[in-house]
N, CA, C, O and CB atoms as a CASP TS submission, in Angstrom:
PFRMAT TS
TARGET T0000
AUTHOR 0000-0000-0000
METHOD Language model
MODEL 1
PARENT N/A
ATOM      1  N   MET     1      60.632 152.383 126.330  1.00  0.00           N
ATOM      2  CA  MET     1      60.942 153.180 125.197  1.00  0.00           C
ATOM      3  C   MET     1      62.197 153.930 125.238  1.00  0.00           C
ATOM      4  O   MET     1      62.377 154.582 126.267  1.00  0.00           O
ATOM      5  CB  MET     1      59.925 154.064 124.978  1.00  0.00           C
ATOM      6  N   ASP     2      63.090 153.974 124.348  1.00  0.00           N
ATOM      7  CA  ASP     2      64.300 154.621 124.348  1.00  0.00           C
ATOM      8  C   ASP     2      63.932 156.149 124.105  1.00  0.00           C
ATOM      9  O   ASP     2      63.043 156.427 123.299  1.00  0.00           O
ATOM     10  CB  ASP     2      65.278 153.991 123.262  1.00  0.00           C
ATOM     11  N   ASP     3      64.593 157.108 124.779  1.00  0.00           N
ATOM     12  CA  ASP     3      64.380 158.472 124.527  1.00  0.00           C
ATOM     13  C   ASP     3      65.077 159.057 123.316  1.00  0.00           C
ATOM     14  O   ASP     3      64.802 160.193 122.929  1.00  0.00           O
ATOM     15  CB  ASP     3      64.759 159.183 125.665  1.00  0.00           C
ATOM     16  N   GLN     4      66.010 158.265 122.691  1.00  0.00           N
ATOM     17  CA  GLN     4      66.660 158.674 121.545  1.00  0.00           C
ATOM     18  C   GLN     4      65.833 158.750 120.352  1.00  0.00           C
ATOM     19  O   GLN     4      65.134 157.787 120.037  1.00  0.00           O
ATOM     20  CB  GLN     4      67.709 157.862 121.312  1.00  0.00           C
ATOM     21  N   GLU     5      65.857 159.885 119.621  1.00  0.00           N
ATOM     22  CA  GLU     5      65.027 160.005 118.367  1.00  0.00           C
ATOM     23  C   GLU     5      65.922 159.342 117.186  1.00  0.00           C
ATOM     24  O   GLU     5      67.060 159.755 116.962  1.00  0.00           O
ATOM     25  CB  GLU     5      64.638 161.656 118.035  1.00  0.00           C
ATOM     26  N   LEU     6      65.398 158.410 116.533  1.00  0.00           N
ATOM     27  CA  LEU     6      66.045 157.747 115.440  1.00  0.00           C
ATOM     28  C   LEU     6      65.868 158.418 114.214  1.00  0.00           C
ATOM     29  O   LEU     6      64.780 158.960 114.022  1.00  0.00           O
ATOM     30  CB  LEU     6      65.607 156.434 115.298  1.00  0.00           C
ATOM     31  N   ASN     7      66.843 158.484 113.252  1.00  0.00           N
ATOM     32  CA  ASN     7      66.659 158.925 111.959  1.00  0.00           C
ATOM     33  C   ASN     7      66.314 157.745 111.008  1.00  0.00           C
ATOM     34  O   ASN     7      67.033 156.759 110.851  1.00  0.00           O
ATOM     35  CB  ASN     7      67.875 159.654 111.523  1.00  0.00           C
ATOM     36  N   PHE     8      65.139 157.966 110.404  1.00  0.00           N
ATOM     37  CA  PHE     8      64.564 156.788 109.601  1.00  0.00           C
ATOM     38  C   PHE     8      65.553 156.207 108.646  1.00  0.00           C
ATOM     39  O   PHE     8      65.870 155.021 108.739  1.00  0.00           O
ATOM     40  CB  PHE     8      63.319 157.215 108.788  1.00  0.00           C
ATOM     41  N   ALA     9      66.077 157.024 107.691  1.00  0.00           N
ATOM     42  CA  ALA     9      66.991 156.592 106.583  1.00  0.00           C
ATOM     43  C   ALA     9      68.310 156.098 107.218  1.00  0.00           C
ATOM     44  O   ALA     9      68.831 155.055 106.824  1.00  0.00           O
ATOM     45  CB  ALA     9      67.276 157.803 105.543  1.00  0.00           C
ATOM     46  N   ARG    10      68.836 156.832 108.179  1.00  0.00           N
ATOM     47  CA  ARG    10      70.126 156.368 108.712  1.00  0.00           C
ATOM     48  C   ARG    10      70.105 155.108 109.458  1.00  0.00           C
ATOM     49  O   ARG    10      71.122 154.417 109.504  1.00  0.00           O
ATOM     50  CB  ARG    10      70.682 157.353 109.564  1.00  0.00           C
ATOM     51  N   GLU    11      68.946 154.731 110.090  1.00  0.00           N
ATOM     52  CA  GLU    11      68.698 153.444 110.726  1.00  0.00           C
ATOM     53  C   GLU    11      68.698 152.305 109.613  1.00  0.00           C
ATOM     54  O   GLU    11      69.223 151.210 109.810  1.00  0.00           O
ATOM     55  CB  GLU    11      67.299 153.491 111.525  1.00  0.00           C
ATOM     56  N   ILE    12      68.099 152.638 108.494  1.00  0.00           N
ATOM     57  CA  ILE    12      67.982 151.589 107.488  1.00  0.00           C
ATOM     58  C   ILE    12      69.317 151.419 106.734  1.00  0.00           C
ATOM     59  O   ILE    12      69.798 150.305 106.528  1.00  0.00           O
ATOM     60  CB  ILE    12      66.831 151.918 106.497  1.00  0.00           C
ATOM     61  N   LEU    13      69.893 152.564 106.330  1.00  0.00           N
ATOM     62  CA  LEU    13      71.187 152.421 105.583  1.00  0.00           C
ATOM     63  C   LEU    13      72.418 152.067 106.438  1.00  0.00           C
ATOM     64  O   LEU    13      73.359 151.469 105.917  1.00  0.00           O
ATOM     65  CB  LEU    13      71.482 153.713 104.860  1.00  0.00           C
ATOM     66  N   GLN    14      72.438 152.405 107.682  1.00  0.00           N
ATOM     67  CA  GLN    14      73.569 151.972 108.444  1.00  0.00           C
ATOM     68  C   GLN    14      74.963 152.391 107.846  1.00  0.00           C
ATOM     69  O   GLN    14      75.895 151.587 107.815  1.00  0.00           O
ATOM     70  CB  GLN    14      73.493 150.485 108.573  1.00  0.00           C
ATOM     71  N   GLY    15      75.068 153.600 107.399  1.00  0.00           N
ATOM     72  CA  GLY    15      76.245 154.144 106.801  1.00  0.00           C
ATOM     73  C   GLY    15      76.541 153.608 105.396  1.00  0.00           C
ATOM     74  O   GLY    15      77.648 153.845 104.913  1.00  0.00           O
ATOM     75  N   ARG    16      75.656 152.921 104.720  1.00  0.00           N
ATOM     76  CA  ARG    16      75.865 152.514 103.367  1.00  0.00           C
ATOM     77  C   ARG    16      75.044 153.451 102.443  1.00  0.00           C
ATOM     78  O   ARG    16      74.185 154.209 102.892  1.00  0.00           O
ATOM     79  CB  ARG    16      75.470 151.017 103.179  1.00  0.00           C
ATOM     80  N   SER    17      75.344 153.360 101.168  1.00  0.00           N
ATOM     81  CA  SER    17      74.545 154.186 100.219  1.00  0.00           C
ATOM     82  C   SER    17      73.293 153.373  99.863  1.00  0.00           C
ATOM     83  O   SER    17      73.235 152.150  99.997  1.00  0.00           O
ATOM     84  CB  SER    17      75.390 154.568  98.892  1.00  0.00           C
ATOM     85  N   ALA    18      72.296 154.140  99.398  1.00  0.00           N
ATOM     86  CA  ALA    18      71.056 153.495  99.173  1.00  0.00           C
ATOM     87  C   ALA    18      71.199 152.390  98.094  1.00  0.00           C
ATOM     88  O   ALA    18      70.412 151.444  98.132  1.00  0.00           O
ATOM     89  CB  ALA    18      70.013 154.524  98.778  1.00  0.00           C
ATOM     90  N   ARG    19      72.126 152.450  97.162  1.00  0.00           N
ATOM     91  CA  ARG    19      72.342 151.448  96.169  1.00  0.00           C
ATOM     92  C   ARG    19      72.813 150.140  96.784  1.00  0.00           C
ATOM     93  O   ARG    19      72.584 149.100  96.168  1.00  0.00           O
ATOM     94  CB  ARG    19      73.325 151.936  95.163  1.00  0.00           C
ATOM     95  N   GLU    20      73.457 150.106  97.956  1.00  0.00           N
ATOM     96  CA  GLU    20      74.012 149.015  98.706  1.00  0.00           C
ATOM     97  C   GLU    20      73.048 148.206  99.448  1.00  0.00           C
ATOM     98  O   GLU    20      73.316 147.065  99.824  1.00  0.00           O
ATOM     99  CB  GLU    20      74.967 149.493  99.605  1.00  0.00           C
ATOM    100  N   VAL    21      71.945 148.773  99.661  1.00  0.00           N
ATOM    101  CA  VAL    21      70.850 148.176 100.514  1.00  0.00           C
ATOM    102  C   VAL    21      69.793 147.541  99.637  1.00  0.00           C
ATOM    103  O   VAL    21      69.216 148.260  98.822  1.00  0.00           O
ATOM    104  CB  VAL    21      70.178 149.266 101.436  1.00  0.00           C
ATOM    105  N   SER    22      69.498 146.300  99.728  1.00  0.00           N
ATOM    106  CA  SER    22      68.491 145.620  98.975  1.00  0.00           C
ATOM    107  C   SER    22      67.043 146.232  99.337  1.00  0.00           C
ATOM    108  O   SER    22      66.782 146.739 100.428  1.00  0.00           O
ATOM    109  CB  SER    22      68.578 144.056  99.284  1.00  0.00           C
ATOM    110  N   ASP    23      66.207 146.118  98.340  1.00  0.00           N
ATOM    111  CA  ASP    23      64.730 146.520  98.562  1.00  0.00           C
ATOM    112  C   ASP    23      64.192 145.759  99.723  1.00  0.00           C
ATOM    113  O   ASP    23      63.530 146.311 100.602  1.00  0.00           O
ATOM    114  CB  ASP    23      63.812 146.229  97.280  1.00  0.00           C
ATOM    115  N   ASP    24      64.492 144.431  99.725  1.00  0.00           N
ATOM    116  CA  ASP    24      63.936 143.610 100.874  1.00  0.00           C
ATOM    117  C   ASP    24      64.380 144.027 102.135  1.00  0.00           C
ATOM    118  O   ASP    24      63.579 143.983 103.069  1.00  0.00           O
ATOM    119  CB  ASP    24      64.262 142.212 100.767  1.00  0.00           C
ATOM    120  N   GLU    25      65.648 144.469 102.337  1.00  0.00           N
ATOM    121  CA  GLU    25      66.108 144.878 103.618  1.00  0.00           C
ATOM    122  C   GLU    25      65.455 146.267 103.920  1.00  0.00           C
ATOM    123  O   GLU    25      65.068 146.480 105.069  1.00  0.00           O
ATOM    124  CB  GLU    25      67.685 144.928 103.654  1.00  0.00           C
ATOM    125  N   VAL    26      65.310 147.238 102.940  1.00  0.00           N
ATOM    126  CA  VAL    26      64.730 148.327 103.206  1.00  0.00           C
ATOM    127  C   VAL    26      63.318 148.198 103.670  1.00  0.00           C
ATOM    128  O   VAL    26      62.942 148.925 104.589  1.00  0.00           O
ATOM    129  CB  VAL    26      64.850 149.079 102.166  1.00  0.00           C
ATOM    130  N   LEU    27      62.453 147.294 103.093  1.00  0.00           N
ATOM    131  CA  LEU    27      61.161 147.128 103.470  1.00  0.00           C
ATOM    132  C   LEU    27      61.053 146.368 104.764  1.00  0.00           C
ATOM    133  O   LEU    27      60.073 146.536 105.489  1.00  0.00           O
ATOM    134  CB  LEU    27      60.442 146.494 102.423  1.00  0.00           C
ATOM    135  N   ARG    28      62.001 145.556 105.074  1.00  0.00           N
ATOM    136  CA  ARG    28      61.946 144.818 106.386  1.00  0.00           C
ATOM    137  C   ARG    28      62.224 145.813 107.465  1.00  0.00           C
ATOM    138  O   ARG    28      61.530 145.805 108.482  1.00  0.00           O
ATOM    139  CB  ARG    28      62.990 143.613 106.460  1.00  0.00           C
ATOM    140  N   GLU    29      63.236 146.707 107.299  1.00  0.00           N
ATOM    141  CA  GLU    29      63.668 147.597 108.331  1.00  0.00           C
ATOM    142  C   GLU    29      62.680 148.642 108.428  1.00  0.00           C
ATOM    143  O   GLU    29      62.358 148.997 109.562  1.00  0.00           O
ATOM    144  CB  GLU    29      65.025 148.157 108.088  1.00  0.00           C
ATOM    145  N   ALA    30      62.112 149.226 107.371  1.00  0.00           N
ATOM    146  CA  ALA    30      61.057 150.235 107.373  1.00  0.00           C
ATOM    147  C   ALA    30      59.859 149.754 108.203  1.00  0.00           C
ATOM    148  O   ALA    30      59.335 150.456 109.067  1.00  0.00           O
ATOM    149  CB  ALA    30      60.616 150.560 105.925  1.00  0.00           C
ATOM    150  N   GLU    31      59.449 148.490 107.883  1.00  0.00           N
ATOM    151  CA  GLU    31      58.280 148.037 108.742  1.00  0.00           C
ATOM    152  C   GLU    31      58.651 147.826 110.238  1.00  0.00           C
ATOM    153  O   GLU    31      57.816 147.992 111.127  1.00  0.00           O
ATOM    154  CB  GLU    31      57.705 146.688 108.179  1.00  0.00           C
ATOM    155  N   ARG    32      59.919 147.459 110.480  1.00  0.00           N
ATOM    156  CA  ARG    32      60.247 147.382 111.845  1.00  0.00           C
ATOM    157  C   ARG    32      60.162 148.761 112.683  1.00  0.00           C
ATOM    158  O   ARG    32      59.567 148.890 113.753  1.00  0.00           O
ATOM    159  CB  ARG    32      61.614 146.821 111.909  1.00  0.00           C
ATOM    160  N   LEU    33      60.864 149.757 111.997  1.00  0.00           N
ATOM    161  CA  LEU    33      60.903 151.008 112.384  1.00  0.00           C
ATOM    162  C   LEU    33      59.479 151.724 112.532  1.00  0.00           C
ATOM    163  O   LEU    33      59.199 152.347 113.556  1.00  0.00           O
ATOM    164  CB  LEU    33      61.749 151.656 111.468  1.00  0.00           C
ATOM    165  N   LEU    34      58.637 151.607 111.505  1.00  0.00           N
ATOM    166  CA  LEU    34      57.368 152.246 111.456  1.00  0.00           C
ATOM    167  C   LEU    34      56.445 151.588 112.448  1.00  0.00           C
ATOM    168  O   LEU    34      55.677 152.283 113.112  1.00  0.00           O
ATOM    169  CB  LEU    34      56.795 152.205 110.061  1.00  0.00           C
ATOM    170  N   SER    35      56.488 150.228 112.583  1.00  0.00           N
ATOM    171  CA  SER    35      55.721 149.603 113.554  1.00  0.00           C
ATOM    172  C   SER    35      56.149 150.016 115.081  1.00  0.00           C
ATOM    173  O   SER    35      55.308 150.243 115.950  1.00  0.00           O
ATOM    174  CB  SER    35      55.843 148.102 113.309  1.00  0.00           C
ATOM    175  N   GLY    36      57.409 150.077 115.273  1.00  0.00           N
ATOM    176  CA  GLY    36      57.878 150.534 116.507  1.00  0.00           C
ATOM    177  C   GLY    36      57.393 151.924 116.854  1.00  0.00           C
ATOM    178  O   GLY    36      56.919 152.178 117.961  1.00  0.00           O
ATOM    179  N   TRP    37      57.520 152.842 115.865  1.00  0.00           N
ATOM    180  CA  TRP    37      57.134 154.273 116.073  1.00  0.00           C
ATOM    181  C   TRP    37      55.556 154.318 116.350  1.00  0.00           C
ATOM    182  O   TRP    37      55.100 154.990 117.275  1.00  0.00           O
ATOM    183  CB  TRP    37      57.542 155.190 114.736  1.00  0.00           C
ATOM    184  N   MET    38      54.764 153.573 115.502  1.00  0.00           N
ATOM    185  CA  MET    38      53.303 153.643 115.744  1.00  0.00           C
ATOM    186  C   MET    38      52.915 153.066 116.997  1.00  0.00           C
ATOM    187  O   MET    38      51.953 153.555 117.590  1.00  0.00           O
ATOM    188  CB  MET    38      52.550 152.983 114.697  1.00  0.00           C
ATOM    189  N   ASN    39      53.576 152.025 117.510  1.00  0.00           N
ATOM    190  CA  ASN    39      53.223 151.417 118.911  1.00  0.00           C
ATOM    191  C   ASN    39      53.892 152.122 119.909  1.00  0.00           C
ATOM    192  O   ASN    39      53.747 151.695 121.055  1.00  0.00           O
ATOM    193  CB  ASN    39      53.591 149.938 119.075  1.00  0.00           C
ATOM    194  N   GLY    40      54.665 153.207 119.720  1.00  0.00           N
ATOM    195  CA  GLY    40      55.172 153.945 120.846  1.00  0.00           C
ATOM    196  C   GLY    40      56.468 153.423 121.451  1.00  0.00           C
ATOM    197  O   GLY    40      56.963 153.895 122.475  1.00  0.00           O
ATOM    198  N   GLN    41      56.994 152.400 120.736  1.00  0.00           N
ATOM    199  CA  GLN    41      58.192 151.729 121.332  1.00  0.00           C
ATOM    200  C   GLN    41      59.486 152.526 120.849  1.00  0.00           C
ATOM    201  O   GLN    41      60.477 152.535 121.580  1.00  0.00           O
ATOM    202  CB  GLN    41      58.261 150.131 120.869  1.00  0.00           C
ATOM    203  N   LEU    42      59.489 153.193 119.630  1.00  0.00           N
ATOM    204  CA  LEU    42      60.527 153.988 119.087  1.00  0.00           C
ATOM    205  C   LEU    42      60.172 155.451 118.935  1.00  0.00           C
ATOM    206  O   LEU    42      59.022 155.786 118.652  1.00  0.00           O
ATOM    207  CB  LEU    42      60.916 153.444 117.812  1.00  0.00           C
ATOM    208  N   ARG    43      61.174 156.351 119.126  1.00  0.00           N
ATOM    209  CA  ARG    43      60.904 157.680 118.762  1.00  0.00           C
ATOM    210  C   ARG    43      61.764 158.006 117.432  1.00  0.00           C
ATOM    211  O   ARG    43      62.946 157.689 117.303  1.00  0.00           O
ATOM    212  CB  ARG    43      61.247 158.651 119.992  1.00  0.00           C
ATOM    213  N   MET    44      61.042 158.645 116.525  1.00  0.00           N
ATOM    214  CA  MET    44      61.689 158.918 115.333  1.00  0.00           C
ATOM    215  C   MET    44      61.932 160.558 115.197  1.00  0.00           C
ATOM    216  O   MET    44      61.174 161.310 115.810  1.00  0.00           O
ATOM    217  CB  MET    44      60.809 158.305 114.150  1.00  0.00           C
ATOM    218  N   GLU    45      62.825 161.001 114.519  1.00  0.00           N
ATOM    219  CA  GLU    45      63.026 162.354 114.177  1.00  0.00           C
ATOM    220  C   GLU    45      61.853 162.669 113.081  1.00  0.00           C
ATOM    221  O   GLU    45      61.929 162.317 111.904  1.00  0.00           O
ATOM    222  CB  GLU    45      64.575 162.589 113.615  1.00  0.00           C
ATOM    223  N   ARG    46      60.773 163.379 113.644  1.00  0.00           N
ATOM    224  CA  ARG    46      59.636 163.565 112.752  1.00  0.00           C
ATOM    225  C   ARG    46      59.938 164.211 111.592  1.00  0.00           C
ATOM    226  O   ARG    46      59.465 163.737 110.559  1.00  0.00           O
ATOM    227  CB  ARG    46      58.619 164.248 113.333  1.00  0.00           C
ATOM    228  N   PRO    47      60.712 165.318 111.521  1.00  0.00           N
ATOM    229  CA  PRO    47      60.885 165.961 110.157  1.00  0.00           C
ATOM    230  C   PRO    47      61.613 164.983 109.296  1.00  0.00           C
ATOM    231  O   PRO    47      61.246 164.832 108.131  1.00  0.00           O
ATOM    232  CB  PRO    47      61.691 167.347 110.220  1.00  0.00           C
ATOM    233  N   LYS    48      62.619 164.306 109.783  1.00  0.00           N
ATOM    234  CA  LYS    48      63.432 163.269 108.961  1.00  0.00           C
ATOM    235  C   LYS    48      62.535 162.097 108.527  1.00  0.00           C
ATOM    236  O   LYS    48      62.735 161.539 107.449  1.00  0.00           O
ATOM    237  CB  LYS    48      64.678 162.679 109.825  1.00  0.00           C
ATOM    238  N   LEU    49      61.570 161.728 109.339  1.00  0.00           N
ATOM    239  CA  LEU    49      60.716 160.569 108.938  1.00  0.00           C
ATOM    240  C   LEU    49      60.042 160.954 107.589  1.00  0.00           C
ATOM    241  O   LEU    49      60.046 160.146 106.661  1.00  0.00           O
ATOM    242  CB  LEU    49      59.595 160.216 110.087  1.00  0.00           C
ATOM    243  N   TYR    50      59.477 162.147 107.472  1.00  0.00           N
ATOM    244  CA  TYR    50      58.633 162.463 106.302  1.00  0.00           C
ATOM    245  C   TYR    50      59.757 162.655 105.141  1.00  0.00           C
ATOM    246  O   TYR    50      59.532 162.217 104.013  1.00  0.00           O
ATOM    247  CB  TYR    50      57.629 163.876 106.566  1.00  0.00           C
ATOM    248  N   ASP    51      60.888 163.277 105.428  1.00  0.00           N
ATOM    249  CA  ASP    51      61.913 163.560 104.375  1.00  0.00           C
ATOM    250  C   ASP    51      62.395 162.260 103.753  1.00  0.00           C
ATOM    251  O   ASP    51      62.695 162.188 102.562  1.00  0.00           O
ATOM    252  CB  ASP    51      63.135 164.347 104.969  1.00  0.00           C
ATOM    253  N   HIS    52      62.462 161.224 104.603  1.00  0.00           N
ATOM    254  CA  HIS    52      62.981 159.984 104.024  1.00  0.00           C
ATOM    255  C   HIS    52      62.111 158.943 103.671  1.00  0.00           C
ATOM    256  O   HIS    52      62.543 157.793 103.585  1.00  0.00           O
ATOM    257  CB  HIS    52      63.842 159.443 104.828  1.00  0.00           C
ATOM    258  N   TYR    53      60.861 159.229 103.443  1.00  0.00           N
ATOM    259  CA  TYR    53      59.871 158.330 102.868  1.00  0.00           C
ATOM    260  C   TYR    53      60.309 157.766 101.584  1.00  0.00           C
ATOM    261  O   TYR    53      60.015 156.614 101.267  1.00  0.00           O
ATOM    262  CB  TYR    53      58.587 159.012 102.679  1.00  0.00           C
ATOM    263  N   ALA    54      61.060 158.611 100.777  1.00  0.00           N
ATOM    264  CA  ALA    54      61.541 158.339  99.537  1.00  0.00           C
ATOM    265  C   ALA    54      62.325 157.016  99.427  1.00  0.00           C
ATOM    266  O   ALA    54      62.265 156.313  98.418  1.00  0.00           O
ATOM    267  CB  ALA    54      62.330 159.436  99.140  1.00  0.00           C
ATOM    268  N   LEU    55      62.996 156.736 100.411  1.00  0.00           N
ATOM    269  CA  LEU    55      63.738 155.475 100.500  1.00  0.00           C
ATOM    270  C   LEU    55      62.765 154.275 100.446  1.00  0.00           C
ATOM    271  O   LEU    55      62.921 153.352  99.646  1.00  0.00           O
ATOM    272  CB  LEU    55      64.584 155.434 101.814  1.00  0.00           C
ATOM    273  N   LEU    56      61.780 154.335 101.316  1.00  0.00           N
ATOM    274  CA  LEU    56      60.845 153.256 101.359  1.00  0.00           C
ATOM    275  C   LEU    56      59.899 153.171 100.108  1.00  0.00           C
ATOM    276  O   LEU    56      59.525 152.094  99.642  1.00  0.00           O
ATOM    277  CB  LEU    56      60.036 153.393 102.609  1.00  0.00           C
ATOM    278  N   LEU    57      59.549 154.378  99.610  1.00  0.00           N
ATOM    279  CA  LEU    57      58.603 154.460  98.493  1.00  0.00           C
ATOM    280  C   LEU    57      59.320 153.944  97.188  1.00  0.00           C
ATOM    281  O   LEU    57      58.683 153.364  96.309  1.00  0.00           O
ATOM    282  CB  LEU    57      58.076 155.970  98.314  1.00  0.00           C
ATOM    283  N   SER    58      60.685 154.184  97.100  1.00  0.00           N
ATOM    284  CA  SER    58      61.439 153.795  95.915  1.00  0.00           C
ATOM    285  C   SER    58      61.438 152.135  95.945  1.00  0.00           C
ATOM    286  O   SER    58      61.147 151.467  94.953  1.00  0.00           O
ATOM    287  CB  SER    58      63.022 154.483  95.956  1.00  0.00           C
ATOM    288  N   ALA    59      61.785 151.596  97.161  1.00  0.00           N
ATOM    289  CA  ALA    59      61.791 150.149  97.236  1.00  0.00           C
ATOM    290  C   ALA    59      60.344 149.599  96.956  1.00  0.00           C
ATOM    291  O   ALA    59      60.208 148.588  96.267  1.00  0.00           O
ATOM    292  CB  ALA    59      62.316 149.686  98.653  1.00  0.00           C
ATOM    293  N   LEU    60      59.416 150.167  97.413  1.00  0.00           N
ATOM    294  CA  LEU    60      58.014 149.628  97.166  1.00  0.00           C
ATOM    295  C   LEU    60      57.696 149.760  95.630  1.00  0.00           C
ATOM    296  O   LEU    60      57.152 148.832  95.033  1.00  0.00           O
ATOM    297  CB  LEU    60      56.888 150.460  98.065  1.00  0.00           C
ATOM    298  N   LEU    61      58.011 150.812  95.068  1.00  0.00           N
ATOM    299  CA  LEU    61      57.692 150.864  93.688  1.00  0.00           C
ATOM    300  C   LEU    61      58.535 149.870  92.836  1.00  0.00           C
ATOM    301  O   LEU    61      58.040 149.304  91.862  1.00  0.00           O
ATOM    302  CB  LEU    61      57.880 152.267  93.205  1.00  0.00           C
ATOM    303  N   ARG    62      59.845 149.671  93.237  1.00  0.00           N
ATOM    304  CA  ARG    62      60.546 148.711  92.464  1.00  0.00           C
ATOM    305  C   ARG    62      60.039 147.216  92.615  1.00  0.00           C
ATOM    306  O   ARG    62      60.112 146.421  91.678  1.00  0.00           O
ATOM    307  CB  ARG    62      61.976 148.808  92.836  1.00  0.00           C
ATOM    308  N   LYS    63      59.514 146.882  93.876  1.00  0.00           N
ATOM    309  CA  LYS    63      58.952 145.671  94.208  1.00  0.00           C
ATOM    310  C   LYS    63      57.699 145.447  93.548  1.00  0.00           C
ATOM    311  O   LYS    63      57.450 144.311  93.144  1.00  0.00           O
ATOM    312  CB  LYS    63      58.801 145.563  95.564  1.00  0.00           C
ATOM    313  N   VAL    64      56.851 146.410  93.381  1.00  0.00           N
ATOM    314  CA  VAL    64      55.575 146.363  92.636  1.00  0.00           C
ATOM    315  C   VAL    64      55.747 146.132  91.199  1.00  0.00           C
ATOM    316  O   VAL    64      55.034 145.342  90.580  1.00  0.00           O
ATOM    317  CB  VAL    64      54.818 147.604  92.813  1.00  0.00           C
ATOM    318  N   ALA    65      56.786 146.889  90.610  1.00  0.00           N
ATOM    319  CA  ALA    65      57.117 146.702  89.201  1.00  0.00           C
ATOM    320  C   ALA    65      57.534 145.338  89.073  1.00  0.00           C
ATOM    321  O   ALA    65      57.086 144.691  88.126  1.00  0.00           O
ATOM    322  CB  ALA    65      58.185 147.651  88.687  1.00  0.00           C
ATOM    323  N   SER    66      58.368 144.774  89.927  1.00  0.00           N
ATOM    324  CA  SER    66      58.807 143.391  89.730  1.00  0.00           C
ATOM    325  C   SER    66      57.633 142.330  89.822  1.00  0.00           C
ATOM    326  O   SER    66      57.503 141.394  89.033  1.00  0.00           O
ATOM    327  CB  SER    66      59.887 143.069  90.787  1.00  0.00           C
ATOM    328  N   LEU    67      56.882 142.574  90.785  1.00  0.00           N
ATOM    329  CA  LEU    67      55.716 141.623  90.871  1.00  0.00           C
ATOM    330  C   LEU    67      54.738 141.791  89.632  1.00  0.00           C
ATOM    331  O   LEU    67      54.156 140.794  89.203  1.00  0.00           O
ATOM    332  CB  LEU    67      54.903 141.884  92.246  1.00  0.00           C
ATOM    333  N   GLU    68      54.561 142.949  89.090  1.00  0.00           N
ATOM    334  CA  GLU    68      53.643 143.145  87.957  1.00  0.00           C
ATOM    335  C   GLU    68      54.314 142.488  86.706  1.00  0.00           C
ATOM    336  O   GLU    68      53.597 141.986  85.840  1.00  0.00           O
ATOM    337  CB  GLU    68      53.335 144.725  87.716  1.00  0.00           C
ATOM    338  N   ALA    69      55.635 142.483  86.598  1.00  0.00           N
ATOM    339  CA  ALA    69      56.271 141.802  85.527  1.00  0.00           C
ATOM    340  C   ALA    69      56.057 140.275  85.759  1.00  0.00           C
ATOM    341  O   ALA    69      55.702 139.560  84.821  1.00  0.00           O
ATOM    342  CB  ALA    69      57.794 142.193  85.444  1.00  0.00           C
ATOM    343  N   ARG    70      56.253 139.821  86.900  1.00  0.00           N
ATOM    344  CA  ARG    70      56.003 138.374  87.148  1.00  0.00           C
ATOM    345  C   ARG    70      54.646 137.863  86.850  1.00  0.00           C
ATOM    346  O   ARG    70      54.450 136.814  86.236  1.00  0.00           O
ATOM    347  CB  ARG    70      56.269 138.070  88.520  1.00  0.00           C
ATOM    348  N   VAL    71      53.674 138.675  87.326  1.00  0.00           N
ATOM    349  CA  VAL    71      52.232 138.343  86.931  1.00  0.00           C
ATOM    350  C   VAL    71      51.928 138.275  85.405  1.00  0.00           C
ATOM    351  O   VAL    71      51.247 137.396  84.878  1.00  0.00           O
ATOM    352  CB  VAL    71      51.296 139.404  87.533  1.00  0.00           C
ATOM    353  N   ALA    72      52.538 139.346  84.748  1.00  0.00           N
ATOM    354  CA  ALA    72      52.377 139.442  83.326  1.00  0.00           C
ATOM    355  C   ALA    72      52.935 138.160  82.711  1.00  0.00           C
ATOM    356  O   ALA    72      52.262 137.581  81.859  1.00  0.00           O
ATOM    357  CB  ALA    72      53.080 140.711  82.761  1.00  0.00           C
ATOM    358  N   GLU    73      54.176 137.660  83.106  1.00  0.00           N
ATOM    359  CA  GLU    73      54.776 136.446  82.614  1.00  0.00           C
ATOM    360  C   GLU    73      53.769 135.256  82.807  1.00  0.00           C
ATOM    361  O   GLU    73      53.449 134.549  81.851  1.00  0.00           O
ATOM    362  CB  GLU    73      56.139 136.179  83.360  1.00  0.00           C
ATOM    363  N   LEU    74      53.296 135.064  84.034  1.00  0.00           N
ATOM    364  CA  LEU    74      52.344 134.034  84.351  1.00  0.00           C
ATOM    365  C   LEU    74      51.180 133.983  83.436  1.00  0.00           C
ATOM    366  O   LEU    74      50.771 132.961  82.885  1.00  0.00           O
ATOM    367  CB  LEU    74      51.873 134.199  85.697  1.00  0.00           C
ATOM    368  N   GLU    75      50.646 135.262  83.315  1.00  0.00           N
ATOM    369  CA  GLU    75      49.333 135.444  82.483  1.00  0.00           C
ATOM    370  C   GLU    75      49.641 135.100  81.085  1.00  0.00           C
ATOM    371  O   GLU    75      48.778 134.568  80.387  1.00  0.00           O
ATOM    372  CB  GLU    75      48.735 136.952  82.536  1.00  0.00           C
ATOM    373  N   GLU    76      50.894 135.386  80.600  1.00  0.00           N
ATOM    374  CA  GLU    76      51.282 134.987  79.189  1.00  0.00           C
ATOM    375  C   GLU    76      51.309 133.505  79.133  1.00  0.00           C
ATOM    376  O   GLU    76      50.764 132.902  78.209  1.00  0.00           O
ATOM    377  CB  GLU    76      52.695 135.572  78.746  1.00  0.00           C
ATOM    378  N   GLY    77      51.912 132.919  80.073  1.00  0.00           N
ATOM    379  CA  GLY    77      52.107 131.448  80.058  1.00  0.00           C
ATOM    380  C   GLY    77      50.753 130.603  80.030  1.00  0.00           C
ATOM    381  O   GLY    77      50.647 129.532  79.432  1.00  0.00           O
ATOM    382  N   GLU    78      49.690 131.245  80.782  1.00  0.00           N
ATOM    383  CA  GLU    78      48.450 130.677  80.707  1.00  0.00           C
ATOM    384  C   GLU    78      47.682 130.773  79.360  1.00  0.00           C
ATOM    385  O   GLU    78      46.874 129.914  79.006  1.00  0.00           O
ATOM    386  CB  GLU    78      47.712 131.241  81.716  1.00  0.00           C
ATOM    387  N   GLU    79      47.967 131.795  78.690  1.00  0.00           N
ATOM    388  CA  GLU    79      47.294 132.094  77.358  1.00  0.00           C
ATOM    389  C   GLU    79      47.892 131.146  76.309  1.00  0.00           C
ATOM    390  O   GLU    79      47.219 130.876  75.314  1.00  0.00           O
ATOM    391  CB  GLU    79      47.507 133.651  76.902  1.00  0.00           C
ATOM    392  N   SER    80      49.145 130.613  76.479  1.00  0.00           N
ATOM    393  CA  SER    80      49.697 129.833  75.426  1.00  0.00           C
ATOM    394  C   SER    80      49.236 128.353  75.507  1.00  0.00           C
ATOM    395  O   SER    80      49.623 127.538  74.669  1.00  0.00           O
ATOM    396  CB  SER    80      51.206 129.933  75.470  1.00  0.00           C
TER
END
């Protein structure tokens, strides 16, 4: 395990703005970081980890909304 504490959002964004990073990339990197943190392989800046959950939650909310729209379209197609 590296002794360096990683900043959750900074690791995901890599110097880009949140608008420049796709939701899929946010979700993939968040899963990698959180899994590493929970398994004791990565150290995270704990206050920052909680502060930057907004990045992950925003991506998840957009993904859920997209999936809900797709399900609604499929259900409408079945009713026709």
